[in-house]
C-alpha positions as CSV (number, residue, x, y, z in Angstrom):
1,M,-49.5,-99.6,67.9
2,K,-49.6,-102.9,68.2
3,P,-52.0,-104.8,70.0
4,N,-49.6,-106.9,73.8
5,R,-51.1,-110.3,75.0
6,L,-54.3,-109.1,75.9
7,I,-55.7,-109.0,72.9
8,K,-57.0,-112.5,73.4
9,A,-57.7,-112.3,76.4
10,T,-62.0,-112.3,76.7
11,S,-62.4,-109.7,79.6
12,P,-63.6,-106.4,78.9
13,Y,-60.7,-105.1,81.5
14,L,-58.1,-106.1,80.3
15,L,-58.9,-105.9,76.4
16,Q,-58.8,-101.9,77.5
17,H,-55.1,-102.7,77.8
18,A,-54.6,-104.1,75.0
19,L,-53.0,-101.3,73.1
20,N,-50.8,-100.5,75.5
21,P,-46.8,-100.5,75.3
22,V,-46.5,-102.0,77.9
23,D,-46.2,-105.9,78.1
24,W,-48.8,-107.2,80.1
25,F,-49.3,-110.9,80.5
26,E,-52.8,-111.9,82.3
27,W,-52.2,-113.7,85.5
28,N,-51.4,-117.7,84.1
29,E,-48.3,-119.5,84.8
30,E,-46.3,-118.0,81.8
31,A,-46.4,-114.8,83.0
32,L,-45.6,-116.8,86.9
33,T,-42.9,-119.1,85.3
34,K,-41.0,-116.4,83.5
35,A,-40.1,-113.8,86.7
36,Q,-39.0,-117.0,88.5
37,Q,-36.3,-117.3,85.1
38,E,-35.6,-114.9,85.2
39,N,-35.1,-113.8,88.3
40,K,-37.6,-110.5,88.2
41,P,-40.3,-109.2,90.5
42,I,-43.2,-109.5,89.2
43,L,-45.8,-106.0,89.3
44,V,-49.4,-107.1,89.2
45,S,-52.5,-104.5,88.3
46,I,-55.5,-105.1,89.3
47,G,-58.3,-103.4,88.5
48,Y,-62.5,-103.4,86.6
49,S,-63.9,-102.1,83.6
50,S,-65.6,-98.8,85.0
51,C,-63.6,-98.2,87.3
52,H,-62.6,-93.8,86.6
53,W,-59.4,-94.0,88.4
54,C,-57.9,-97.3,86.8
55,H,-58.9,-95.1,83.3
56,V,-57.2,-92.9,84.3
57,M,-54.1,-94.3,85.6
58,E,-54.0,-96.2,82.0
59,K,-54.4,-92.7,79.9
60,Q,-51.8,-91.0,82.1
61,S,-49.3,-93.8,82.7
62,F,-49.9,-97.0,80.6
63,E,-50.2,-95.6,77.5
64,N,-46.7,-93.9,78.5
65,E,-43.9,-95.3,76.1
66,D,-41.6,-94.3,78.4
67,I,-43.0,-94.8,81.5
68,A,-43.7,-98.0,79.4
69,A,-40.6,-98.9,79.0
70,L,-39.6,-99.1,82.5
71,M,-42.3,-101.3,83.1
72,N,-40.7,-104.3,80.8
73,E,-37.3,-103.3,81.5
74,F,-37.8,-104.3,85.5
75,F,-41.1,-105.9,86.3
76,V,-43.0,-109.0,84.7
77,C,-47.0,-106.8,84.4
78,I,-49.8,-108.5,85.0
79,K,-53.1,-107.1,84.5
80,V,-55.8,-108.2,87.0
81,D,-59.6,-108.1,85.7
82,R,-60.8,-108.3,90.2
83,E,-64.2,-109.2,88.4
84,E,-63.0,-112.4,87.3
85,R,-60.2,-113.4,89.6
86,P,-61.9,-111.8,93.0
87,D,-59.1,-114.4,94.9
88,I,-56.3,-112.5,93.9
89,D,-57.3,-109.6,94.8
90,Q,-58.7,-110.3,97.7
91,V,-54.8,-111.3,99.1
92,Y,-53.0,-108.9,97.2
93,M,-55.8,-105.9,98.8
94,E,-54.9,-107.1,102.0
95,A,-51.7,-106.7,101.5
96,V,-51.5,-103.6,100.4
97,Q,-54.3,-102.1,103.2
98,A,-51.3,-104.7,105.9
99,L,-48.8,-102.2,104.3
100,G,-49.8,-99.5,105.7
101,A,-52.2,-97.9,102.6
102,N,-55.7,-97.5,101.8
103,G,-57.2,-100.0,99.8
104,G,-58.5,-99.0,96.3
105,W,-58.5,-99.8,92.0
106,P,-56.4,-99.5,90.8
107,L,-54.1,-101.7,93.0
108,N,-51.2,-102.0,92.0
109,V,-48.9,-104.2,93.9
110,F,-45.1,-105.7,93.5
111,L,-44.1,-109.5,94.3
112,T,-41.1,-111.2,94.5
113,P,-41.2,-114.0,92.2
114,D,-42.7,-116.1,93.5
115,Q,-45.6,-114.1,94.7
116,K,-45.4,-112.7,98.1
117,P,-46.2,-108.8,98.5
118,F,-43.6,-106.2,99.8
119,F,-45.1,-103.3,98.5
120,G,-48.6,-101.6,96.7
121,G,-50.2,-98.6,96.8
122,T,-53.5,-97.6,94.3
123,Y,-53.8,-94.0,91.8
124,F,-50.3,-93.1,91.1
125,S,-50.0,-90.0,89.2
126,P,-47.3,-90.7,85.9
127,K,-44.5,-89.0,87.8
128,A,-45.2,-90.7,91.3
129,W,-45.2,-94.1,89.4
130,A,-42.1,-93.5,87.0
131,Q,-39.9,-92.5,90.2
132,V,-41.8,-96.1,92.5
133,L,-40.9,-97.7,89.7
134,I,-37.5,-97.2,89.9
135,N,-37.5,-97.0,93.6
136,I,-38.7,-100.6,94.5
137,N,-36.6,-102.0,91.3
138,K,-33.0,-100.4,93.2
139,A,-34.9,-101.5,96.4
140,Y,-35.0,-105.4,94.8
141,N,-31.6,-104.7,93.3
142,D,-29.4,-103.1,96.1
143,K,-31.7,-104.6,99.3
144,R,-32.7,-107.7,97.5
145,E,-32.7,-110.0,101.0
146,Q,-34.0,-107.1,103.2
147,V,-37.0,-107.4,100.0
148,L,-37.3,-110.7,100.7
149,A,-37.5,-111.2,104.0
150,S,-39.5,-108.2,104.1
151,A,-41.9,-110.0,101.9
152,E,-41.9,-113.1,103.9
153,E,-43.2,-112.0,106.9
154,L,-46.2,-110.3,105.0
155,R,-46.9,-113.5,103.5
156,N,-47.5,-115.0,107.2
157,V,-49.1,-112.5,107.7
158,L,-51.8,-113.5,104.5
159,N,-51.7,-116.9,106.4
160,S,-52.8,-116.0,109.6
161,N,-56.1,-117.6,110.8
162,D,-58.5,-114.4,109.3
163,I,-61.3,-116.1,111.0
164,E,-59.3,-116.2,114.7
165,R,-58.5,-112.1,114.7
166,F,-62.2,-112.2,115.4
167,K,-63.9,-115.3,116.1
168,Q,-65.4,-115.2,119.6
169,N,-66.2,-118.9,121.2
170,N,-68.5,-117.5,123.8
171,S,-71.9,-118.9,124.4
172,I,-74.5,-116.4,123.4
173,N,-78.3,-118.0,124.3
174,D,-79.9,-114.9,123.3
175,L,-79.1,-113.7,119.4
176,K,-82.3,-112.4,120.3
177,Q,-80.8,-109.4,122.3
178,E,-77.4,-108.9,119.8
179,I,-80.1,-108.1,117.3
180,E,-81.9,-105.1,119.6
181,Q,-78.0,-104.1,120.7
182,A,-77.5,-104.3,116.9
183,F,-80.2,-101.7,116.3
184,Q,-79.3,-99.6,118.9
185,A,-75.5,-99.4,118.1
186,T,-76.6,-98.7,114.6
187,A,-79.3,-95.7,115.5
188,P,-76.9,-92.8,116.4
189,K,-75.3,-93.1,113.2
190,F,-78.1,-92.5,111.4
191,D,-79.1,-89.1,108.9
192,K,-81.4,-87.8,110.0
193,T,-81.5,-85.3,107.5
194,W,-81.0,-87.3,104.2
195,G,-81.3,-90.5,105.5
196,G,-78.1,-93.8,104.9
197,I,-76.0,-94.0,107.4
198,D,-73.8,-90.3,108.1
199,K,-70.6,-90.1,106.4
200,A,-69.6,-89.2,102.7
201,P,-69.0,-90.8,100.4
202,K,-72.1,-92.6,100.8
203,F,-72.5,-96.0,99.4
204,I,-76.5,-97.8,99.6
205,M,-75.5,-101.0,101.8
206,P,-78.7,-102.6,100.2
207,S,-78.8,-105.1,103.0
208,V,-78.3,-102.5,105.5
209,W,-81.4,-101.4,104.7
210,Q,-82.8,-105.8,104.2
211,W,-82.1,-105.7,108.2
212,M,-83.5,-103.2,109.4
213,L,-86.7,-104.0,107.3
214,R,-86.3,-107.2,108.8
215,Y,-85.6,-106.0,112.7
216,Y,-89.6,-103.7,112.4
217,N,-90.7,-106.8,111.2
218,I,-90.1,-108.6,114.5
219,S,-90.0,-105.4,116.9
220,K,-92.4,-103.1,115.7
221,N,-89.5,-100.3,116.0
222,K,-90.9,-97.4,113.9
223,E,-87.7,-95.6,114.0
224,A,-86.4,-98.6,111.8
225,L,-89.3,-98.2,109.8
226,E,-89.2,-94.0,109.2
227,H,-85.1,-94.3,109.1
228,V,-85.5,-96.9,106.1
229,N,-88.4,-95.2,105.2
230,L,-86.2,-92.1,104.3
231,T,-82.6,-93.3,103.1
232,L,-85.7,-95.3,100.2
233,K,-87.2,-91.5,99.2
234,R,-83.8,-89.8,99.7
235,I,-81.8,-92.2,97.3
236,L,-84.2,-92.6,95.0
237,Y,-84.5,-87.7,95.2
238,G,-80.8,-87.8,94.3
239,G,-78.5,-87.6,91.6
240,I,-77.5,-91.7,92.3
241,Y,-80.4,-93.0,91.1
242,D,-81.2,-92.0,87.0
243,Q,-84.0,-89.6,87.1
244,V,-83.9,-89.9,83.2
245,G,-83.4,-93.7,82.9
246,G,-83.4,-95.5,85.6
247,G,-81.0,-97.3,87.3
248,F,-78.6,-96.4,90.5
249,A,-75.3,-95.3,90.5
250,R,-72.8,-97.4,92.4
251,Y,-72.4,-94.9,95.4
252,S,-72.8,-90.7,95.9
253,V,-69.9,-88.1,97.2
254,D,-72.0,-86.4,99.4
255,R,-74.1,-86.9,102.4
256,E,-77.3,-85.9,99.8
257,W,-76.9,-88.3,97.4
258,F,-76.6,-86.2,94.8
259,A,-73.4,-86.7,93.0
260,P,-73.2,-89.8,91.9
261,H,-70.0,-92.3,90.5
262,F,-72.2,-92.6,87.4
263,E,-70.5,-96.1,87.4
264,K,-73.1,-98.5,87.5
265,M,-73.1,-102.1,88.5
266,L,-75.1,-105.1,87.7
267,Y,-74.7,-106.5,91.9
268,D,-76.6,-102.5,92.6
269,N,-79.2,-102.5,91.1
270,A,-79.9,-106.5,91.5
271,Q,-79.9,-105.9,95.2
272,L,-82.2,-102.8,94.8
273,L,-85.3,-104.7,93.2
274,S,-84.9,-106.5,96.3
275,L,-85.3,-103.8,98.9
276,Y,-87.5,-101.5,97.3
277,A,-90.0,-104.6,95.9
278,E,-88.9,-105.8,99.7
279,A,-90.0,-102.3,101.1
280,Y,-92.4,-101.4,98.7
281,A,-94.6,-105.2,100.3
282,L,-94.0,-103.8,103.4
283,T,-95.7,-99.8,102.8
284,K,-97.6,-99.9,99.5
285,D,-95.8,-96.5,98.6
286,N,-95.8,-96.4,94.5
287,E,-92.5,-94.9,94.6
288,Y,-91.0,-97.4,95.6
289,K,-92.6,-99.7,93.1
290,R,-91.9,-96.9,90.1
291,A,-88.1,-97.7,91.4
292,V,-88.4,-100.9,91.1
293,Q,-90.7,-100.5,87.0
294,E,-88.2,-98.2,86.0
295,T,-85.0,-100.3,87.5
296,F,-86.0,-103.4,85.3
297,D,-86.5,-101.6,82.8
298,W,-83.3,-99.7,82.6
299,L,-81.3,-103.5,82.9
300,E,-84.0,-104.1,80.1
301,R,-82.9,-101.9,77.5
302,E,-78.8,-101.2,78.5
303,M,-77.9,-104.1,80.1
304,K,-79.5,-107.6,78.8
305,D,-77.2,-109.8,76.5
306,T,-79.7,-111.4,73.8
307,E,-79.3,-115.5,75.6
308,G,-80.9,-113.8,78.7
309,A,-78.5,-113.0,80.9
310,Y,-76.6,-109.7,82.4
311,Y,-73.9,-107.6,81.6
312,A,-71.7,-106.3,84.7
313,A,-71.5,-103.2,84.5
314,L,-71.7,-99.6,82.7
315,D,-68.6,-97.2,82.5
316,A,-68.8,-93.4,84.8
317,D,-67.1,-91.9,81.5
318,S,-68.0,-91.4,77.8
319,E,-65.7,-89.5,76.0
320,G,-62.7,-89.3,78.2
321,E,-65.5,-87.2,80.8
322,E,-66.9,-88.3,84.0
323,G,-71.1,-88.6,84.1
324,K,-71.1,-87.0,80.6
325,F,-73.7,-89.3,78.9
326,Y,-76.4,-88.1,82.5
327,V,-75.5,-84.7,82.5
328,W,-77.4,-81.6,80.6
329,T,-76.9,-78.2,80.5
330,D,-79.6,-75.0,80.7
331,A,-79.4,-74.7,76.6
332,E,-80.1,-78.7,75.8
333,L,-82.7,-79.1,78.3
334,K,-85.0,-75.8,76.5
335,N,-84.3,-77.8,73.2
336,V,-85.6,-80.5,74.8
337,L,-88.0,-79.2,76.5
338,K,-89.8,-76.2,74.8
339,E,-92.6,-76.1,76.2
340,N,-92.7,-78.3,79.5
341,Y,-88.8,-76.8,80.5
342,Q,-89.5,-74.8,83.5
343,A,-92.2,-77.6,84.4
344,A,-88.7,-79.9,84.3
345,C,-86.4,-77.7,85.9
346,N,-88.7,-77.3,88.7
347,H,-88.9,-81.2,89.3
348,F,-85.3,-82.1,89.0
349,E,-83.7,-78.5,90.6
350,C,-81.5,-77.7,87.5
351,T,-80.2,-74.3,87.5
352,A,-79.3,-72.2,84.3
353,D,-75.9,-72.0,85.6
354,G,-76.3,-75.7,86.4
355,N,-76.0,-77.3,89.6
356,W,-72.9,-78.6,89.4
357,E,-69.5,-78.7,87.5
358,H,-69.0,-77.3,84.0
359,G,-72.2,-75.3,84.1
360,N,-74.1,-78.4,83.8
361,N,-77.2,-80.3,85.8
362,I,-77.1,-83.7,87.8
363,L,-81.0,-84.5,87.0
364,K,-82.2,-84.9,91.3
365,R,-85.8,-84.5,92.4
366,K,-87.4,-81.4,94.3
367,T,-88.5,-83.2,97.0
368,D,-92.3,-81.4,97.7
369,S,-92.8,-81.3,93.6
370,Q,-96.1,-82.5,92.9
371,L,-95.8,-82.8,88.5
372,D,-98.3,-84.5,87.2
373,N,-97.8,-88.2,86.4
374,D,-98.7,-88.4,82.8
375,L,-96.9,-84.9,82.4
376,L,-93.2,-86.3,84.4
377,N,-93.5,-89.8,82.2
378,K,-93.4,-87.7,78.4
379,I,-90.9,-85.5,79.7
380,K,-88.7,-88.7,81.2
381,S,-89.4,-90.2,77.6
382,E,-88.3,-86.8,75.6
383,L,-85.3,-86.6,77.5
384,L,-84.4,-90.7,77.1
385,T,-85.0,-90.2,73.5
386,I,-82.6,-87.4,73.4
387,R,-80.0,-89.0,75.9
388,D,-80.1,-92.8,73.4
389,R,-78.4,-90.6,71.1
390,R,-75.6,-89.8,72.9
391,T,-72.5,-91.2,73.4
392,K,-73.1,-94.1,75.3
393,P,-71.0,-94.8,78.4
394,G,-68.6,-98.5,78.4
395,L,-70.4,-101.3,79.0
396,D,-68.9,-104.2,80.7
397,G,-70.1,-107.5,78.2
398,K,-68.8,-110.0,80.6
399,I,-71.4,-112.2,82.7
400,L,-70.5,-113.1,86.5
401,S,-72.5,-116.2,88.2
402,S,-73.6,-114.3,91.2
403,W,-73.9,-110.9,89.9
404,N,-76.7,-112.9,87.7
405,A,-77.9,-115.2,90.4
406,L,-77.9,-112.1,92.5
407,T,-80.8,-110.8,89.9
408,I,-82.6,-114.0,89.9
409,I,-83.3,-112.8,93.2
410,G,-83.9,-109.3,92.8
411,L,-86.2,-110.4,89.7
412,T,-88.2,-113.0,91.5
413,D,-88.8,-110.3,94.9
414,A,-89.8,-108.2,91.8
415,Y,-92.7,-111.4,90.9
416,R,-93.5,-111.6,94.4
417,Y,-94.2,-107.8,95.6
418,L,-95.3,-106.3,91.6
419,Q,-97.4,-109.1,91.1
420,E,-96.3,-108.9,86.9
421,E,-95.5,-111.6,85.1
422,K,-92.4,-110.2,82.9
423,Y,-90.1,-110.1,86.1
424,L,-90.5,-113.6,86.5
425,N,-89.7,-114.6,82.5
426,A,-86.3,-112.8,82.8
427,A,-85.8,-114.6,85.7
428,K,-86.5,-117.5,84.4
429,G,-84.6,-116.4,81.1
430,V,-81.2,-116.1,83.9
431,I,-81.2,-119.8,85.6
432,D,-81.6,-121.0,82.0
433,F,-78.7,-119.4,81.6
434,I,-76.1,-120.5,84.5
435,E,-77.3,-123.7,83.5
436,K,-76.5,-123.7,79.8
437,K,-73.5,-121.6,79.5
438,L,-71.7,-122.2,83.4
439,L,-72.8,-125.1,85.2
440,K,-71.5,-127.8,83.8
441,D,-71.7,-131.3,85.6
442,N,-72.6,-129.4,88.8
443,V,-69.0,-127.5,88.6
444,L,-69.7,-123.5,88.3
445,F,-67.8,-121.7,86.3
446,R,-67.6,-117.6,87.1
447,S,-67.4,-115.8,84.2
448,Y,-69.3,-116.2,80.6
449,K,-67.5,-113.9,77.5
450,D,-67.6,-114.7,73.7
451,K,-68.9,-118.0,74.2
452,I,-66.3,-119.0,76.7
453,S,-66.7,-119.8,80.4
454,T,-64.0,-119.3,82.1
455,T,-62.5,-119.3,85.6
456,E,-64.2,-122.3,88.1
457,A,-66.3,-120.4,90.4
458,F,-66.2,-119.3,94.0
459,L,-68.2,-119.5,97.2
460,D,-69.7,-116.4,96.2
461,D,-70.7,-117.8,93.1
462,Y,-72.3,-120.9,95.2
463,A,-73.6,-118.9,97.8
464,T,-75.6,-116.6,96.0
465,L,-77.0,-119.5,92.9
466,I,-78.3,-121.2,95.5
467,A,-80.1,-118.4,97.5
468,A,-82.0,-117.8,93.9
469,Y,-82.7,-121.0,93.5
470,V,-84.4,-121.3,96.4
471,A,-85.8,-117.4,95.2
472,M,-87.3,-119.2,92.4
473,H,-89.0,-121.5,94.3
474,Q,-90.3,-119.1,96.6
475,V,-92.5,-118.0,93.7
476,T,-92.5,-121.3,91.2
477,L,-92.9,-123.1,94.3
478,D,-91.7,-126.2,91.6
479,E,-89.5,-128.4,94.1
480,S,-86.4,-129.6,91.5
481,F,-85.5,-125.8,92.4
482,L,-84.7,-126.9,96.1
483,I,-83.0,-130.0,94.9
484,K,-81.2,-128.0,92.5
485,A,-79.8,-125.8,96.2
486,K,-79.3,-128.9,98.1
487,S,-76.9,-130.3,95.7
488,L,-75.1,-126.8,95.2
489,T,-74.9,-126.7,99.0
490,A,-73.4,-130.1,99.2
491,S,-70.4,-129.2,96.7
492,A,-69.8,-126.0,97.8
493,L,-69.1,-128.0,101.7
494,D,-66.9,-130.7,100.1
495,K,-65.2,-127.7,97.7
496,F,-65.0,-124.6,100.4
497,Y,-66.2,-125.6,103.7
498,D,-63.0,-126.0,106.6
499,D,-64.0,-127.6,109.8
500,T,-60.5,-126.6,111.4
501,D,-62.9,-123.3,112.2
502,G,-66.2,-123.8,110.6
503,F,-66.5,-120.9,108.3
504,F,-65.7,-121.4,104.3
505,Y,-62.8,-120.7,102.1
506,Y,-63.1,-118.0,99.5
507,S,-61.6,-120.5,96.7
508,S,-61.8,-123.9,96.2
509,K,-58.0,-124.3,95.9
510,Q,-55.1,-123.3,97.2
511,N,-53.3,-121.9,94.7
512,L,-51.7,-118.6,95.8
513,I,-49.8,-117.8,98.8
514,A,-52.4,-117.3,100.8
515,R,-55.9,-119.1,100.9
516,K,-58.6,-116.9,102.1
517,K,-61.8,-116.5,103.8
518,E,-64.3,-113.8,102.9
519,V,-66.3,-113.1,106.3
520,F,-67.0,-109.3,106.3
521,D,-70.4,-108.2,104.3
522,N,-70.2,-105.6,102.3
523,V,-72.0,-103.5,99.6
524,I,-72.3,-107.4,98.4
525,S,-72.5,-110.0,101.4
526,S,-69.6,-112.0,102.5
527,S,-70.0,-115.1,101.2
528,N,-69.7,-116.8,104.2
529,S,-72.7,-114.7,105.5
530,M,-74.4,-116.4,102.3
531,M,-73.8,-119.7,103.4
532,A,-75.2,-119.5,106.8
533,R,-78.7,-118.2,105.5
534,N,-78.4,-121.3,102.9
535,L,-77.9,-123.6,106.1
536,I,-80.4,-122.4,108.6
537,L,-82.8,-122.6,105.2
538,L,-82.4,-126.0,103.2
539,G,-81.9,-127.3,106.2
540,Q,-84.3,-126.9,108.0
541,L,-86.8,-127.3,104.7
542,F,-84.7,-130.7,105.1
543,E,-84.3,-131.6,108.6
544,N,-80.3,-131.7,108.2
545,E,-78.9,-130.6,111.8
546,K,-76.2,-130.3,110.6
547,W,-76.1,-128.2,107.9
548,I,-77.9,-125.7,111.1
549,S,-75.5,-126.3,113.9
550,I,-72.6,-125.1,112.3
551,A,-74.1,-122.1,110.8
552,E,-75.4,-121.2,113.9
553,Q,-71.4,-121.5,115.6
554,M,-70.5,-119.1,113.0
555,I,-73.7,-116.4,113.5
556,K,-72.5,-117.2,117.0
557,S,-68.8,-116.9,116.8
558,L,-69.0,-113.1,115.3
559,A,-72.5,-112.1,117.2
560,H,-69.8,-109.8,119.1
561,V,-69.4,-108.2,116.1
562,L,-72.6,-107.8,114.1
563,R,-73.6,-106.2,117.8
564,S,-71.8,-102.9,117.1
565,E,-70.9,-103.2,113.7
566,L,-74.6,-103.3,111.4
567,N,-72.8,-101.9,108.5
568,Y,-70.3,-104.9,107.9
569,T,-72.4,-107.6,109.8
570,A,-76.1,-107.0,108.4
571,N,-76.4,-110.2,106.5
572,W,-74.9,-112.2,109.2
573,G,-77.3,-110.1,111.2
574,M,-80.3,-111.0,108.6
575,A,-78.7,-115.5,109.5
576,A,-78.9,-114.4,113.2
577,M,-82.8,-113.6,113.3
578,E,-83.7,-116.5,110.9
579,L,-82.2,-118.9,113.5
580,Y,-83.7,-117.3,116.4
581,H,-87.2,-116.4,115.5
582,S,-89.2,-118.6,114.6
583,R,-89.3,-119.5,110.6
584,A,-92.8,-120.1,109.7
585,E,-93.5,-123.3,107.3
586,V,-97.1,-122.7,105.2
587,V,-98.0,-125.6,102.8
588,L,-100.2,-124.8,100.4
589,S,-102.9,-128.3,99.6
590,G,-105.6,-128.7,97.1
591,K,-106.5,-126.7,93.2
592,I,-104.7,-123.8,94.3
593,L,-106.3,-120.9,93.1
594,H,-103.4,-118.8,92.0
595,E,-105.2,-115.5,92.9
596,K,-105.1,-116.5,96.4
597,V,-101.5,-117.8,96.3
598,H,-100.2,-114.4,94.6
599,K,-101.8,-112.9,98.0
600,L,-99.8,-114.7,99.5
601,Q,-97.2,-114.4,98.0
602,A,-97.6,-110.6,98.0
603,E,-97.3,-110.1,101.2
604,F,-93.9,-109.3,103.6
605,L,-93.3,-111.8,105.3
606,P,-89.3,-112.6,105.8
607,F,-89.9,-115.3,108.4
608,A,-92.7,-117.8,106.2
609,L,-91.5,-120.5,104.4
610,L,-94.3,-121.5,101.1
611,I,-94.0,-125.4,100.2
612,K,-96.9,-127.3,97.9
613,A,-98.2,-130.8,99.3
614,N,-96.4,-133.4,97.5
615,E,-97.0,-136.4,98.3
616,N,-93.9,-138.0,96.1
617,G,-91.5,-135.3,96.9
618,T,-88.3,-135.2,99.2
619,L,-90.0,-132.6,102.1
620,S,-91.7,-134.7,104.4
621,L,-93.5,-131.6,105.2
622,A,-94.7,-131.8,102.4
623,K,-96.7,-135.1,102.9
624,G,-99.9,-135.8,103.9
625,K,-101.2,-132.4,102.9
626,T,-102.7,-133.8,99.8
627,S,-106.2,-132.5,98.9
628,E,-108.6,-133.2,96.5
629,E,-111.0,-130.0,97.7
630,S,-110.7,-127.5,94.7
631,D,-110.1,-124.7,97.2
632,L,-106.7,-123.8,99.1
633,K,-106.2,-125.5,101.8
634,V,-103.1,-123.8,104.2
635,Y,-100.9,-125.4,107.0
636,V,-98.7,-123.5,109.2
637,C,-96.0,-124.7,110.8
638,F,-93.6,-124.3,113.6
639,N,-91.0,-126.5,114.4
640,K,-92.7,-129.8,113.0
641,T,-95.5,-128.6,114.6
642,C,-98.5,-127.9,112.7
643,K,-101.6,-126.1,113.1
644,L,-105.1,-126.7,111.7
645,P,-105.8,-125.9,108.5
646,V,-107.1,-122.6,106.7
647,S,-109.3,-121.6,104.2
648,T,-108.8,-118.5,103.7
649,I,-105.3,-116.1,103.5
650,E,-106.4,-114.0,106.2
651,E,-106.4,-116.4,108.1
652,T,-103.0,-117.5,107.4
653,L,-102.0,-114.0,108.0
654,Q,-102.6,-114.9,111.5
655,Q,-101.5,-117.7,112.2
656,I,-98.3,-116.7,110.6
657,K,-98.5,-113.5,112.4
């Protein structure tokens, strides 16, 4: 098969379609100009490399010569990697949902030659897809005025102000009460048996449980901590957690966290490093520590680029079967484990006929298993050795700024709470990579593949990297990281901030039919909520009241949603806590003894910032507190007022708490 234009792409997802008989274009001027010159409608097909149903539709329809001929005759066909161009995905996903269809991927949208959507959907069977192509072509030719009018109407909907639909300008004086109401509204939705929120499929939603940990820190409401513990344990015992190799799959298709959708995403695992590290800091439960260690081992083994950053994703499929890499038949387990077979099957709840489909076993952990740790490690090692000889799932080898920045945060949390140098070294490697390959003259790029940086970054890339710089400062106390965070924040305000409604656009330019704002949190927190938290923290450190005021108005205008929809506002909720709950600024002075600083860092202190005394630095709070004494001297400050200095960690914690 002769390759199409996508053979020149760097995106692994686009390259997967490079041998299709479809005359695919990337989203570029050539394709858009062709559509206008030929007055042809555009077919935009959006997906990502580890998407199972994207692969299915490609195999069934895009590799079909007859269907491809229809696509090529009737449309200008454009393939989009949603991870490289989330701005395009946002616009057309909203369009499809506005048309009354369910969202998801693959996302297939039909546009007028000037990019206005008029029909779309997700997966179509080959027969249905062929009929859709014929029907759309007929409608465009026979009822063009009606199609164009419908497309214009939808364009107007897409350009309506996202914020005005949800924003309230009511004065909210008691954010603490809003936080309490958010918990009370969420608690009845808890799955009291399996953890998480009571529905299926189940996504882990890391920010919800990080919110719960902070809520517990403030309220001491035991129900919150108990449900976090139940959720994190059930996830660790389920098939959604890779019992052999570490790391977490994207979601579970059932309530029990048993059968995962087997793709593994960097962004999930980055955030789960943070969540499990924080849970370990608070509870000292060694199962959480082990989850961090095993997930890190998986990242290093299967996801790390030779230059220090991490790849985007692993596919769910191998050899054309979903999950084949991860599941085991009874015969395979007997052959590998021999005398340890029975102990392993008891621990992992395997059966002779298989506990899943087609005689296969998904390994999950028996809740009350008492298997000896040394034996468990031996069993896992034996299974991993054999599994690594199998055909591996497809790897999406592109490196994304935002997902790697989330990984930096996860690694710094792992270092902070587990106190192992390897996590900090890995975080430094990612920072170095981003600064060398993706950050040029304070302009950030989104994606890197085959030694090429592509696509100017979006708001989430800036927001996550700012937060990553702050995280690096908190574990190194190197003020240069805060200077970089401050500089990037100024750039983000300049590129993305809309002072008409007080929120941030997702893209820096108006180069699509609509310029969107990402408001609500999902599996990844929204870029606006991340910016709100950045503005509060950096505004406090650098005494920039304007930044704090911007964040405050953002939070207050959405507080009415926060109190009822925590699943979509958890990061906003954390921002609200950081706004109303006095944050301790802890200045460390003297010839700092590292073991004492590490002991302080290892405490779960979500409302404290550590700062090193520095007469020549830029933080005014850090000045006037340097000391030549050999022992540690600590100043705990609230609202620019410092308590008397203390010299022990115990005294410091008393002042903070």
